N, CA, C and O atoms as a DFTB+ gen file, in Angstrom:
572 C
 N C O
     1  1       0.823      -1.196       0.000
     2  2       0.000       0.000       0.000
     3  2       0.868       1.261       0.000
     4  3       0.524       2.255      -0.640
     5  1       1.980       1.217       0.711
     6  2       2.893       2.350       0.736
     7  2       3.412       2.688      -0.645
     8  3       3.534       3.863      -0.990
     9  1       3.725       1.663      -1.454
    10  2       4.238       1.913      -2.787
    11  2       3.175       2.560      -3.672
    12  3       3.506       3.350      -4.557
    13  1       1.893       2.231      -3.442
    14  2       0.811       2.849      -4.192
    15  2       0.805       4.356      -3.943
    16  3       0.660       5.136      -4.884
    17  1       0.962       4.772      -2.683
    18  2       1.018       6.197      -2.379
    19  2       2.272       6.828      -2.971
    20  3       2.220       7.953      -3.469
    21  1       3.387       6.124      -2.924
    22  2       4.609       6.684      -3.479
    23  2       4.484       6.858      -4.988
    24  3       5.048       7.800      -5.546
    25  1       3.758       5.970      -5.654
    26  2       3.536       6.127      -7.084
    27  2       2.701       7.369      -7.351
    28  3       2.825       7.983      -8.411
    29  1       1.865       7.740      -6.416
    30  2       1.036       8.934      -6.543
    31  2       1.725      10.120      -5.881
    32  3       1.062      11.009      -5.345
    33  1       3.035      10.132      -5.917
    34  2       3.799      11.178      -5.247
    35  2       3.997      12.390      -6.152
    36  3       5.039      13.045      -6.120
    37  1       2.976      12.673      -6.960
    38  2       2.975      13.885      -7.769
    39  2       2.625      15.051      -6.856
    40  3       2.080      14.849      -5.771
    41  1       2.931      16.257      -7.282
    42  2       2.535      17.408      -6.451
    43  2       1.032      17.408      -6.136
    44  3       0.639      17.752      -5.022
    45  1       0.200      17.031      -7.093
    46  2      -1.241      16.991      -6.854
    47  2      -1.597      15.904      -5.853
    48  3      -2.408      16.133      -4.956
    49  1      -0.997      14.714      -5.993
    50  2      -1.266      13.614      -5.064
    51  2      -0.874      13.970      -3.643
    52  3      -1.613      13.689      -2.699
    53  1       0.286      14.586      -3.491
    54  2       0.747      15.005      -2.164
    55  2      -0.195      16.062      -1.602
    56  3      -0.566      15.999      -0.430
    57  1      -0.581      17.023      -2.416
    58  2      -1.473      18.090      -1.953
    59  2      -2.821      17.526      -1.509
    60  3      -3.357      17.933      -0.477
    61  1      -3.366      16.597      -2.279
    62  2      -4.662      16.006      -1.913
    63  2      -4.542      15.255      -0.590
    64  3      -5.382      15.417       0.295
    65  1      -3.496      14.432      -0.452
    66  2      -3.303      13.698       0.812
    67  2      -3.111      14.669       1.970
    68  3      -3.678      14.469       3.044
    69  1      -2.328      15.707       1.768
    70  2      -2.051      16.674       2.826
    71  2      -3.343      17.349       3.296
    72  3      -3.550      17.529       4.496
    73  1      -4.200      17.717       2.361
    74  2      -5.479      18.347       2.709
    75  2      -6.380      17.353       3.437
    76  3      -6.994      17.695       4.447
    77  1      -6.460      16.121       2.926
    78  2      -7.286      15.094       3.572
    79  2      -6.794      14.847       4.999
    80  3      -7.599      14.721       5.921
    81  1      -5.476      14.778       5.181
    82  2      -4.926      14.544       6.511
    83  2      -5.195      15.727       7.445
    84  3      -5.420      15.529       8.639
    85  1      -5.174      16.948       6.916
    86  2      -5.501      18.122       7.732
    87  2      -6.955      18.050       8.197
    88  3      -7.261      18.353       9.350
    89  1      -7.840      17.650       7.299
    90  2      -9.256      17.516       7.659
    91  2      -9.434      16.408       8.697
    92  3     -10.163      16.583       9.673
    93  1      -8.770      15.269       8.488
    94  2      -8.862      14.161       9.447
    95  2      -8.347      14.555      10.829
    96  3      -8.958      14.210      11.841
    97  1      -7.233      15.270      10.873
    98  2      -6.686      15.656      12.176
    99  2      -7.583      16.683      12.866
   100  3      -7.720      16.664      14.089
   101  1      -8.188      17.569      12.096
   102  2      -9.120      18.538      12.671
   103  2     -10.358      17.829      13.207
   104  3     -10.825      18.132      14.305
   105  1     -10.888      16.884      12.433
   106  2     -12.059      16.120      12.881
   107  2     -11.732      15.330      14.143
   108  3     -12.549      15.253      15.061
   109  1     -10.545      14.749      14.188
   110  2     -10.110      14.017      15.378
   111  2     -10.034      14.951      16.581
   112  3     -10.474      14.604      17.677
   113  1      -9.479      16.126      16.368
   114  2      -9.384      17.132      17.427
   115  2     -10.776      17.420      17.993
   116  3     -10.985      17.359      19.204
   117  1     -11.718      17.733      17.116
   118  2     -13.067      18.075      17.571
   119  2     -13.765      16.894      18.235
   120  3     -14.474      17.066      19.227
   121  1     -13.564      15.698      17.690
   122  2     -14.186      14.502      18.264
   123  2     -13.670      14.243      19.678
   124  3     -14.451      13.968      20.590
   125  1     -12.354      14.334      19.854
   126  2     -11.778      14.121      21.190
   127  2     -12.255      15.201      22.154
   128  3     -12.530      14.909      23.318
   129  1     -12.358      16.444      21.688
   130  2     -12.892      17.501      22.551
   131  2     -14.301      17.145      23.022
   132  3     -14.620      17.285      24.202
   133  1     -15.134      16.690      22.102
   134  2     -16.516      16.337      22.448
   135  2     -16.557      15.165      23.426
   136  3     -17.356      15.155      24.362
   137  1     -15.692      14.181      23.203
   138  2     -15.646      13.015      24.093
   139  2     -15.239      13.432      25.504
   140  3     -15.849      13.004      26.483
   141  1     -14.208      14.268      25.603
   142  2     -13.743      14.725      26.920
   143  2     -14.865      15.482      27.637
   144  3     -15.095      15.269      28.827
   145  1     -15.549      16.348      26.926
   146  2     -16.636      17.104      27.549
   147  2     -17.814      16.199      27.926
   148  3     -18.525      16.463      28.896
   149  1     -18.010      15.136      27.153
   150  2     -19.081      14.185      27.473
   151  2     -18.723      13.352      28.707
   152  3     -19.557      13.133      29.586
   153  1     -17.470      12.891      28.757
   154  2     -17.021      12.034      29.858
   155  2     -16.855      12.829      31.153
   156  3     -17.214      12.364      32.235
   157  1     -16.306      14.032      31.017
   158  2     -16.005      14.842      32.206
   159  2     -16.490      16.273      31.994
   160  3     -15.671      17.178      31.834
   161  1     -17.800      16.495      31.989
   162  2     -18.322      17.838      31.707
   163  2     -17.877      18.896      32.714
   164  3     -17.843      20.085      32.396
   165  1     -17.539      18.466      33.920
   166  2     -17.091      19.405      34.948
   167  2     -15.669      19.914      34.696
   168  3     -15.248      20.896      35.307
   169  1     -14.928      19.254      33.800
   170  2     -13.521      19.609      33.602
   171  2     -13.337      20.946      32.891
   172  3     -12.297      21.588      33.037
   173  1     -14.324      21.361      32.136
   174  2     -14.232      22.645      31.463
   175  2     -13.654      22.540      30.063
   176  3     -13.318      21.457      29.585
   177  1     -13.550      23.672      29.433
   178  2     -13.142      23.752      28.038
   179  2     -11.660      23.449      27.815
   180  3     -11.309      22.739      26.872
   181  1     -10.804      23.974      28.663
   182  2      -9.362      23.865      28.429
   183  2      -8.861      22.418      28.360
   184  3      -8.113      22.097      27.437
   185  1      -9.230      21.539      29.278
   186  2      -8.774      20.149      29.143
   187  2      -9.250      19.486      27.849
   188  3      -8.526      18.680      27.264
   189  1     -10.453      19.819      27.403
   190  2     -10.935      19.231      26.154
   191  2     -10.136      19.758      24.966
   192  3      -9.810      19.002      24.050
   193  1      -9.823      21.040      24.981
   194  2      -9.008      21.620      23.902
   195  2      -7.620      20.994      23.890
   196  3      -7.108      20.642      22.827
   197  1      -7.015      20.854      25.050
   198  2      -5.674      20.254      25.124
   199  2      -5.678      18.801      24.646
   200  3      -4.793      18.387      23.897
   201  1      -6.674      18.035      25.080
   202  2      -6.762      16.626      24.655
   203  2      -7.000      16.535      23.149
   204  3      -6.379      15.720      22.466
   205  1      -7.891      17.366      22.639
   206  2      -8.171      17.363      21.208
   207  2      -6.960      17.766      20.388
   208  3      -6.663      17.157      19.360
   209  1      -6.268      18.789      20.844
   210  2      -5.065      19.250      20.145
   211  2      -4.000      18.155      20.128
   212  3      -3.365      17.918      19.100
   213  1      -3.808      17.498      21.249
   214  2      -2.814      16.411      21.324
   215  2      -3.176      15.275      20.367
   216  3      -2.312      14.749      19.666
   217  1      -4.446      14.903      20.342
   218  2      -4.875      13.811      19.463
   219  2      -4.723      14.191      17.994
   220  3      -4.220      13.400      17.195
   221  1      -5.154      15.395      17.637
   222  2      -5.024      15.850      16.256
   223  2      -3.573      15.972      15.828
   224  3      -3.207      15.597      14.714
   225  1      -2.752      16.501      16.722
   226  2      -1.315      16.642      16.452
   227  2      -0.678      15.276      16.213
   228  3       0.053      15.095      15.239
   229  1      -0.947      14.322      17.087
   230  2      -0.346      12.990      16.972
   231  2      -0.760      12.316      15.663
   232  3       0.072      11.734      14.967
   233  1      -2.042      12.397      15.335
   234  2      -2.512      11.784      14.089
   235  2      -1.861      12.439      12.879
   236  3      -1.390      11.746      11.977
   237  1      -1.830      13.758      12.852
   238  2      -1.247      14.479      11.707
   239  2       0.237      14.180      11.574
   240  3       0.740      14.028      10.461
   241  1       0.938      14.094      12.683
   242  2       2.372      13.773      12.635
   243  2       2.590      12.402      11.996
   244  3       3.414      12.258      11.093
   245  1       1.862      11.412      12.461
   246  2       2.031      10.043      11.943
   247  2       1.669       9.987      10.460
   248  3       2.395       9.388       9.667
   249  1       0.560      10.602      10.084
   250  2       0.152      10.580       8.676
   251  2       1.151      11.308       7.785
   252  3       1.523      10.803       6.725
   253  1       1.589      12.497       8.212
   254  2       2.580      13.236       7.429
   255  2       3.883      12.466       7.316
   256  3       4.457      12.362       6.231
   257  1       4.347      11.930       8.425
   258  2       5.607      11.187       8.441
   259  2       5.563      10.030       7.455
   260  3       6.488       9.833       6.667
   261  1       4.473       9.264       7.508
   262  2       4.391       8.027       6.733
   263  2       3.936       8.230       5.296
   264  3       4.496       7.619       4.385
   265  1       2.912       9.094       5.065
   266  2       2.275       9.148       3.761
   267  2       2.538      10.426       2.962
   268  3       2.183      10.501       1.786
   269  1       3.154      11.427       3.585
   270  2       3.510      12.646       2.857
   271  2       5.015      12.665       2.588
   272  3       5.457      12.891       1.461
   273  1       5.791      12.424       3.645
   274  2       7.247      12.520       3.527
   275  2       7.944      11.163       3.448
   276  3       9.151      11.101       3.215
   277  1       7.192      10.072       3.639
   278  2       7.729       8.706       3.570
   279  2       8.997       8.562       4.414
   280  3       9.995       7.979       3.992
   281  1       8.913       9.113       5.610
   282  2      10.051       9.125       6.531
   283  2      10.080       7.835       7.342
   284  3       9.036       7.339       7.763
   285  1      11.239       7.311       7.553
   286  2      11.397       6.083       8.340
   287  2      12.000       6.418       9.701
   288  3      12.704       7.415       9.865
   289  1      11.707       5.563      10.661
   290  2      12.275       5.701      12.004
   291  2      13.762       5.401      11.943
   292  3      14.177       4.403      11.353
   293  1      14.570       6.272      12.559
   294  2      16.008       6.012      12.588
   295  2      16.507       5.782      14.009
   296  3      17.290       4.865      14.255
   297  1      16.055       6.611      14.940
   298  2      16.427       6.425      16.337
   299  2      15.456       7.218      17.212
   300  3      14.764       8.122      16.744
   301  1      15.427       6.856      18.487
   302  2      14.549       7.558      19.424
   303  2      14.923       9.040      19.485
   304  3      14.049       9.907      19.488
   305  1      16.195       9.316      19.534
   306  2      16.666      10.704      19.617
   307  2      16.249      11.505      18.385
   308  3      15.761      12.628      18.509
   309  1      16.440      10.931      17.198
   310  2      16.034      11.623      15.970
   311  2      14.522      11.856      15.944
   312  3      14.049      12.918      15.539
   313  1      13.778      10.844      16.383
   314  2      12.312      10.961      16.372
   315  2      11.849      12.061      17.327
   316  3      10.952      12.834      16.988
   317  1      12.441      12.139      18.496
   318  2      12.080      13.189      19.455
   319  2      12.402      14.573      18.887
   320  3      11.640      15.521      19.076
   321  1      13.512      14.677      18.205
   322  2      13.889      15.934      17.569
   323  2      12.873      16.315      16.489
   324  3      12.477      17.475      16.382
   325  1      12.457      15.333      15.696
   326  2      11.457      15.584      14.656
   327  2      10.133      16.033      15.264
   328  3       9.513      16.979      14.778
   329  1       9.701      15.359      16.318
   330  2       8.435      15.719      16.973
   331  2       8.520      17.147      17.525
   332  3       7.570      17.920      17.394
   333  1       9.637      17.492      18.131
   334  2       9.798      18.836      18.699
   335  2       9.758      19.905      17.604
   336  3       9.069      20.915      17.748
   337  1      10.487      19.685      16.521
   338  2      10.472      20.651      15.417
   339  2       9.095      20.735      14.772
   340  3       8.610      21.824      14.465
   341  1       8.474      19.592      14.572
   342  2       7.130      19.541      13.989
   343  2       6.165      20.339      14.872
   344  3       5.327      21.086      14.366
   345  1       6.287      20.177      16.180
   346  2       5.444      20.920      17.111
   347  2       5.713      22.413      17.066
   348  3       4.780      23.216      17.060
   349  1       6.984      22.788      17.034
   350  2       7.355      24.204      16.956
   351  2       6.774      24.838      15.697
   352  3       6.204      25.928      15.752
   353  1       6.920      24.157      14.567
   354  2       6.387      24.694      13.317
   355  2       4.858      24.731      13.336
   356  3       4.254      25.602      12.710
   357  1       4.238      23.810      14.037
   358  2       2.775      23.830      14.186
   359  2       2.346      25.090      14.933
   360  3       1.382      25.753      14.550
   361  1       3.072      25.411      16.003
   362  2       2.752      26.612      16.781
   363  2       2.968      27.863      15.932
   364  3       2.116      28.752      15.913
   365  1       4.087      27.939      15.237
   366  2       4.388      29.118      14.420
   367  2       3.337      29.326      13.335
   368  3       2.894      30.451      13.105
   369  1       2.938      28.252      12.673
   370  2       1.960      28.400      11.602
   371  2       0.553      28.659      12.148
   372  3      -0.268      29.273      11.467
   373  1       0.272      28.203      13.354
   374  2      -1.000      28.551      13.996
   375  2      -1.041      30.055      14.282
   376  3      -2.097      30.678      14.177
   377  1       0.089      30.628      14.636
   378  2       0.155      32.072      14.864
   379  2      -0.142      32.850      13.577
   380  3      -0.740      33.924      13.622
   381  1       0.282      32.298      12.425
   382  2      -0.053      32.924      11.134
   383  2      -1.573      32.940      10.953
   384  3      -2.156      33.958      10.581
   385  1      -2.200      31.801      11.222
   386  2      -3.661      31.680      11.116
   387  2      -4.348      32.682      12.028
   388  3      -5.200      33.449      11.579
   389  1      -3.983      32.681      13.310
   390  2      -4.617      33.592      14.264
   391  2      -4.368      35.051      13.883
   392  3      -5.273      35.882      13.956
   393  1      -3.143      35.352      13.480
   394  2      -2.796      36.727      13.110
   395  2      -3.621      37.230      11.944
   396  3      -4.089      38.369      11.948
   397  1      -3.796      36.382      10.950
   398  2      -4.586      36.762       9.786
   399  2      -6.059      36.960      10.163
   400  3      -6.690      37.929       9.742
   401  1      -6.587      36.048      10.945
   402  2      -7.984      36.139      11.383
   403  2      -8.208      37.421      12.199
   404  3      -9.176      38.149      11.977
   405  1      -7.314      37.676      13.129
   406  2      -7.437      38.867      13.982
   407  2      -7.264      40.145      13.166
   408  3      -7.982      41.123      13.374
   409  1      -6.305      40.131      12.234
   410  2      -6.081      41.321      11.407
   411  2      -7.317      41.648      10.566
   412  3      -7.730      42.806      10.497
   413  1      -7.902      40.648       9.936
   414  2      -9.097      40.884       9.122
   415  2     -10.252      41.386       9.990
   416  3     -10.992      42.285       9.590
   417  1     -10.399      40.807      11.165
   418  2     -11.468      41.247      12.077
   419  2     -11.230      42.698      12.508
   420  3     -12.161      43.502      12.532
   421  1      -9.998      43.021      12.841
   422  2      -9.650      44.365      13.312
   423  2      -9.891      45.411      12.227
   424  3     -10.372      46.509      12.507
   425  1      -9.558      45.067      11.004
   426  2      -9.702      46.030       9.903
   427  2     -11.165      46.202       9.499
   428  3     -11.644      47.331       9.389
   429  1     -11.890      45.081       9.273
   430  2     -13.239      45.167       8.709
   431  2     -14.359      44.916       9.709
   432  3     -15.505      45.276       9.443
   433  1     -14.062      44.318      10.833
   434  2     -15.029      44.092      11.919
   435  2     -16.331      43.403      11.485
   436  3     -17.421      43.793      11.903
   437  1     -16.195      42.377      10.643
   438  2     -17.360      41.572      10.259
   439  2     -16.998      40.092      10.411
   440  3     -15.826      39.716      10.380
   441  1     -18.023      39.272      10.574
   442  2     -17.810      37.815      10.652
   443  2     -17.197      37.305       9.352
   444  3     -16.289      36.475       9.377
   445  1     -17.690      37.798       8.216
   446  2     -17.153      37.374       6.921
   447  2     -15.664      37.683       6.828
   448  3     -14.878      36.853       6.370
   449  1     -15.286      38.866       7.259
   450  2     -13.872      39.241       7.226
   451  2     -13.053      38.337       8.140
   452  3     -11.967      37.890       7.771
   453  1     -13.569      38.075       9.319
   454  2     -12.854      37.217      10.274
   455  2     -12.608      35.831       9.673
   456  3     -11.490      35.318       9.719
   457  1     -13.651      35.234       9.115
   458  2     -13.501      33.888       8.556
   459  2     -12.680      33.891       7.267
   460  3     -11.960      32.933       6.988
   461  1     -12.784      34.949       6.492
   462  2     -11.945      35.072       5.294
   463  2     -10.483      35.158       5.703
   464  3      -9.633      34.476       5.132
   465  1     -10.194      35.984       6.677
   466  2      -8.821      36.087       7.188
   467  2      -8.336      34.765       7.752
   468  3      -7.186      34.376       7.551
   469  1      -9.230      34.072       8.467
   470  2      -8.876      32.762       9.000
   471  2      -8.565      31.768       7.899
   472  3      -7.585      31.028       7.989
   473  1      -9.391      31.741       6.854
   474  2      -9.168      30.811       5.740
   475  2      -7.844      31.118       5.027
   476  3      -7.085      30.210       4.687
   477  1      -7.584      32.397       4.809
   478  2      -6.315      32.781       4.181
   479  2      -5.145      32.401       5.082
   480  3      -4.129      31.887       4.613
   481  1      -5.296      32.657       6.376
   482  2      -4.242      32.313       7.329
   483  2      -3.978      30.818       7.403
   484  3      -2.826      30.392       7.482
   485  1      -5.049      30.014       7.377
   486  2      -4.882      28.558       7.390
   487  2      -4.142      28.107       6.132
   488  3      -3.231      27.283       6.206
   489  1      -4.530      28.643       4.989
   490  2      -3.873      28.253       3.732
   491  2      -2.383      28.620       3.755
   492  3      -1.532      27.801       3.409
   493  1      -2.083      29.833       4.157
   494  2      -0.674      30.259       4.249
   495  2       0.060      29.394       5.274
   496  3       1.194      28.975       5.043
   497  1      -0.590      29.134       6.395
   498  2       0.021      28.324       7.443
   499  2       0.347      26.916       6.976
   500  3       1.447      26.421       7.223
   501  1      -0.602      26.261       6.299
   502  2      -0.353      24.888       5.846
   503  2       0.713      24.823       4.749
   504  3       1.528      23.901       4.738
   505  1       0.717      25.783       3.836
   506  2       1.764      25.811       2.805
   507  2       3.127      26.026       3.467
   508  3       4.103      25.359       3.123
   509  1       3.184      26.956       4.413
   510  2       4.440      27.213       5.138
   511  2       4.866      25.993       5.942
   512  3       6.045      25.638       5.966
   513  1       3.908      25.356       6.596
   514  2       4.211      24.173       7.421
   515  2       4.779      23.054       6.576
   516  3       5.757      22.416       6.966
   517  1       4.185      22.813       5.435
   518  2       4.699      21.773       4.538
   519  2       6.155      22.071       4.160
   520  3       7.014      21.191       4.224
   521  1       6.419      23.315       3.767
   522  2       7.777      23.690       3.357
   523  2       8.767      23.548       4.516
   524  3       9.870      23.034       4.329
   525  1       8.383      23.996       5.702
   526  2       9.259      23.883       6.868
   527  2       9.497      22.422       7.249
   528  3      10.626      22.022       7.531
   529  1       8.414      21.625       7.253
   530  2       8.562      20.203       7.589
   531  2       9.450      19.494       6.589
   532  3      10.273      18.659       6.962
   533  1       9.287      19.822       5.331
   534  2      10.087      19.159       4.291
   535  2      11.567      19.522       4.411
   536  3      12.442      18.676       4.228
   537  1      11.830      20.778       4.719
   538  2      13.232      21.223       4.775
   539  2      13.918      20.850       6.084
   540  3      15.091      20.478       6.077
   541  1      13.199      20.944       7.219
   542  2      13.859      20.797       8.513
   543  2      13.482      19.553       9.317
   544  3      14.292      19.059      10.100
   545  1      12.275      19.048       9.135
   546  2      11.820      17.925       9.956
   547  2      12.057      16.602       9.249
   548  3      12.765      15.731       9.755
   549  1      11.459      16.461       8.081
   550  2      11.552      15.206       7.329
   551  2      12.435      15.437       6.112
   552  3      11.963      15.402       4.976
   553  1      13.699      15.669       6.353
   554  2      14.645      15.978       5.290
   555  2      14.714      14.815       4.303
   556  3      14.754      13.651       4.701
   557  1      14.729      15.144       3.018
   558  2      14.867      14.054       2.034
   559  2      16.176      13.298       2.255
   560  3      17.223      13.880       2.535
   561  1      16.070      11.982       2.116
   562  2      17.270      11.153       2.282
   563  2      18.198      11.350       1.102
   564  3      17.771      11.439      -0.049
   565  1      19.477      11.415       1.421
   566  2      20.474      11.525       0.345
   567  2      20.777      10.127      -0.161
   568  3      20.975       9.188       0.610
   569  1      20.806      10.023      -1.476
   570  2      21.036       8.703      -2.090
   571  2      22.484       8.513      -2.411
   572  3      22.868       7.466      -2.932
């Protein structure tokens, strides 16, 4: 099955998988948030957000590692370094999303502007994240 994905390693194939994986990780995030609030409604919003974020992050990391960058495990130390960088870039690109959403809201003060800014920020963030992950996290193997 892995070779089937590698055969579809065209820019379009990678982009489609990357978008599908982003949607899956977001859905996982929201699902885990709902489960946490259902199981422990007294815990409040923050624990559900943290649990959802962790679940979405873990799923996206595994999917990107295996099906976007075709990265193999080399050592525990290397893997921890990759996870840390992947997390750092996730935070940085989330700031792009939030910044764009807030900027559009501040300038135009409408819901449409806020969501338009958010959509633009998410797109810029994901394109930037892919480039950063490819260059620094899941470096192409030298042959």
